[in-house]
C-alpha positions as CSV (number, residue, x, y, z in Angstrom):
1,M,21.0,-18.1,-24.1
2,H,18.5,-19.1,-26.8
3,G,15.7,-19.3,-24.4
4,T,17.3,-22.4,-22.7
5,G,15.9,-22.1,-18.9
6,T,13.1,-22.7,-16.6
7,F,9.7,-21.0,-17.4
8,F,6.6,-21.3,-15.2
9,D,3.3,-19.4,-15.6
10,R,0.3,-21.1,-14.1
11,R,-2.1,-19.2,-16.4
12,F,-0.8,-21.1,-19.3
13,A,-2.7,-24.2,-17.9
14,D,-6.0,-22.8,-18.6
15,T,-7.2,-24.8,-21.4
16,A,-10.0,-22.5,-22.3
17,Q,-8.0,-19.3,-22.5
18,Y,-4.5,-20.9,-23.8
19,P,-5.3,-24.1,-25.3
20,I,-2.1,-24.4,-27.3
21,A,0.1,-23.4,-24.3
22,A,-1.7,-25.9,-22.3
23,A,-1.6,-28.6,-24.6
24,S,2.1,-28.1,-25.2
25,G,3.1,-27.6,-21.4
26,S,4.8,-24.5,-22.3
27,G,3.7,-22.9,-19.2
28,N,6.0,-25.1,-17.2
29,T,9.2,-25.8,-19.0
30,K,12.6,-26.9,-17.5
31,A,15.5,-27.0,-19.9
32,T,18.7,-28.7,-19.4
33,P,21.1,-26.9,-19.0
34,D,19.3,-24.0,-17.4
35,L,21.2,-21.1,-19.0
36,I,19.0,-18.2,-17.8
37,T,17.9,-18.5,-14.2
38,S,21.4,-17.8,-12.9
39,K,21.5,-14.7,-15.2
40,L,18.2,-13.0,-14.1
41,A,19.8,-11.1,-11.2
42,A,22.5,-9.5,-13.2
43,L,20.0,-8.7,-16.0
44,H,17.6,-7.0,-13.4
45,F,20.5,-4.9,-12.1
46,Y,21.5,-4.0,-15.6
47,E,17.8,-3.1,-16.5
48,I,17.6,-0.6,-13.4
49,A,21.0,0.9,-14.3
50,I,20.0,2.1,-17.8
51,P,19.7,5.9,-17.5
52,A,16.2,6.9,-17.8
53,P,15.5,9.4,-20.6
54,K,15.3,13.0,-19.3
55,A,12.1,14.8,-19.4
56,P,11.9,17.3,-22.1
57,E,13.1,20.9,-21.2
58,G,10.0,22.9,-20.1
59,S,7.7,19.9,-19.7
60,F,7.3,20.5,-15.9
61,D,7.9,23.2,-13.3
62,K,11.2,22.8,-11.7
63,A,10.3,24.6,-8.5
64,A,7.0,22.5,-8.0
65,A,9.1,19.5,-9.0
66,A,11.4,20.1,-5.9
67,R,8.4,20.8,-3.6
68,G,6.9,17.4,-4.9
69,K,10.1,15.6,-4.3
70,T,10.0,16.7,-0.6
71,L,6.4,15.6,-0.6
72,F,7.2,12.4,-2.0
73,N,10.0,11.7,0.5
74,E,8.6,13.1,3.7
75,K,4.6,13.5,3.6
76,A,3.5,11.3,6.2
77,I,1.0,8.4,4.9
78,T,-1.2,6.2,7.2
79,I,-1.0,2.8,5.3
80,K,-3.8,0.6,6.5
81,G,-5.8,-2.1,4.9
82,V,-2.9,-3.0,2.5
83,A,-2.6,-6.8,1.9
84,G,1.2,-7.6,1.8
85,I,2.0,-5.0,4.6
86,N,-0.6,-4.8,7.4
87,D,-1.7,-8.5,7.3
88,D,1.8,-10.0,6.6
89,F,3.4,-7.8,9.5
90,G,0.4,-8.0,11.7
91,V,-0.2,-4.3,12.2
92,A,-3.4,-2.5,11.7
93,S,-1.6,0.9,10.7
94,V,1.9,1.9,9.7
95,T,3.2,5.6,9.2
96,G,5.2,5.8,6.1
97,T,5.7,7.9,3.1
98,C,5.7,7.3,-0.7
99,T,9.0,5.8,-0.4
100,T,8.0,3.1,2.1
101,C,7.1,1.1,-1.0
102,H,8.9,2.9,-3.9
103,D,12.3,2.5,-2.1
104,T,14.7,1.3,-4.8
105,A,17.4,4.3,-5.3
106,N,17.2,5.7,-8.8
107,A,14.3,3.4,-9.8
108,G,11.5,3.6,-7.5
109,N,10.0,0.3,-7.5
110,H,10.3,-2.2,-4.6
111,S,13.8,-3.1,-3.4
112,V,12.6,-6.4,-2.4
113,P,9.9,-8.7,-3.7
114,A,6.8,-7.3,-2.1
115,P,3.6,-7.6,-4.2
116,L,0.8,-5.3,-2.6
117,D,-2.9,-5.0,-2.7
118,I,-3.7,-1.3,-2.5
119,G,-7.1,-1.5,-4.1
120,V,-6.4,-1.0,-7.8
121,A,-8.1,-4.2,-8.5
122,D,-11.2,-3.4,-6.6
123,P,-14.3,-3.9,-8.3
124,P,-16.7,-1.2,-9.3
125,V,-19.2,-0.2,-6.7
126,P,-22.7,-0.9,-7.8
127,A,-25.7,1.6,-7.9
128,Q,-27.4,-0.2,-5.2
129,A,-24.2,0.4,-2.9
130,S,-24.4,4.2,-3.6
131,G,-22.0,4.0,-6.4
132,N,-22.1,4.2,-10.3
133,G,-21.2,0.9,-11.4
134,V,-18.1,2.3,-13.2
135,Q,-15.7,3.4,-10.4
136,N,-14.2,1.5,-7.7
137,Q,-14.3,2.7,-4.0
138,F,-11.2,4.5,-4.7
139,G,-12.5,6.2,-7.8
140,L,-10.6,4.3,-10.5
141,P,-13.0,3.7,-13.5
142,V,-12.9,-0.1,-13.8
143,G,-16.4,-0.8,-15.0
144,D,-15.2,-2.0,-18.3
145,M,-13.1,-4.8,-16.8
146,P,-14.1,-8.3,-15.9
147,V,-14.9,-9.1,-12.2
148,Y,-13.9,-12.3,-10.8
149,T,-15.6,-13.7,-7.6
150,L,-12.9,-16.1,-6.1
151,R,-13.6,-18.4,-3.2
152,K,-10.9,-19.9,-0.9
153,K,-10.8,-23.8,-1.0
154,G,-12.0,-25.3,2.1
155,S,-13.8,-22.2,3.4
156,N,-16.4,-19.5,2.5
157,A,-13.8,-16.7,2.2
158,I,-14.8,-14.6,-0.8
159,K,-12.8,-11.9,-2.6
160,V,-14.2,-9.9,-5.5
161,V,-11.5,-8.4,-7.9
162,T,-11.1,-7.1,-11.4
163,D,-7.7,-9.2,-11.5
164,P,-6.4,-11.9,-9.4
165,G,-3.0,-10.5,-9.5
166,R,0.0,-12.4,-8.3
167,A,-2.2,-15.2,-7.3
168,L,-2.4,-16.3,-11.1
169,I,1.2,-17.3,-10.6
170,T,1.6,-18.6,-7.1
171,G,-2.1,-20.2,-6.6
172,K,-2.1,-18.5,-3.1
173,W,-5.0,-17.0,-1.5
174,D,-3.2,-14.2,0.2
175,D,-1.8,-13.1,-3.2
176,V,-5.2,-12.5,-4.8
177,G,-5.4,-8.7,-6.1
178,R,-1.6,-8.2,-5.2
179,F,0.9,-6.6,-7.8
180,K,4.3,-5.7,-7.7
181,G,5.4,-2.0,-7.4
182,P,6.6,-0.5,-10.9
183,I,9.8,1.4,-11.7
184,L,9.0,5.0,-11.7
185,R,11.5,6.3,-14.1
186,G,10.3,7.9,-17.3
187,L,6.7,8.0,-16.1
188,A,5.5,11.0,-18.1
189,G,5.9,9.2,-21.2
190,R,4.5,5.7,-20.1
191,G,0.8,6.5,-19.4
192,P,-1.8,5.1,-18.8
193,Y,-0.9,4.1,-15.3
194,F,-1.5,1.1,-13.0
195,H,-1.3,-2.4,-14.2
196,N,-4.8,-2.2,-15.8
197,G,-4.4,1.3,-17.3
198,A,-7.2,2.7,-14.7
199,A,-5.5,6.0,-14.5
200,A,-5.2,8.1,-17.6
201,T,-2.9,10.7,-16.3
202,L,-0.4,11.2,-13.4
203,R,-2.9,13.7,-11.6
204,E,-5.4,10.7,-11.6
205,V,-2.7,8.6,-9.9
206,V,-2.2,11.3,-7.3
207,D,-5.9,11.5,-6.9
208,F,-6.1,7.7,-6.3
209,Y,-3.4,7.8,-3.7
210,D,-5.0,10.7,-1.9
211,R,-8.2,9.0,-1.8
212,R,-6.9,5.6,-1.0
213,F,-4.8,6.7,1.9
214,E,-6.8,9.7,3.0
215,I,-3.7,12.0,2.9
216,H,-6.0,15.2,2.3
217,L,-3.4,16.8,-0.3
218,S,-4.1,20.5,-1.4
219,E,-4.5,21.4,-4.9
220,Q,-1.1,22.9,-4.8
221,E,0.4,19.6,-3.2
222,K,-1.1,17.5,-6.0
223,A,0.2,19.7,-8.7
224,D,3.7,19.7,-7.1
225,L,3.7,15.8,-6.9
226,V,2.6,15.6,-10.6
227,A,5.6,17.9,-11.6
228,F,7.8,15.7,-9.6
229,L,6.5,12.5,-11.2
230,R,6.9,14.2,-14.6
231,A,10.4,14.9,-14.0
232,L,11.6,11.3,-13.1
């Protein structure tokens, strides 16, 4: 295909951060003929069809992983305050499971385009707000990340995030802080986790979700979930 197609990334219009890309217009390329766009769906299917490497024998407890699988599929989670779910569907609360979002069979990412804001990009809580200036409200260490204060055009609405997320591409206010769900296969070898690497281990990932959604997992349940995630 030799890169002949359509490419758009709003970020490359930033003359301060990407002066060469901005000057060349490479962030908004429309080639004729477009040899790429029509093939993207098939490429994505091929990507998720590639068998994931199996976790090394002995790297996880099989009995614990089986219990963790049940928790992942069946443990009830109250989903609230999630941009992309609660606001888009106009519901204050939804009862779901981990598979409500991680629902693509054999892959674990979103089965439909659904970027969400679950709080990963929330800024650190300052000392004057009873924080430590390092962790955000859900315990992720983000103190070394930039903090952006964004205001919606034509209003006084403000959002403070460590990453504008999908909004950098779409330019939409509602997409600030939203990110796509990742494929979960081969997780054990892909740390650190989340788009910003804020969780160093799978246990820290589980701790984040437990705190964010007030699941109140026991230590045994957390260990079982980690074993399951390591087995993927």
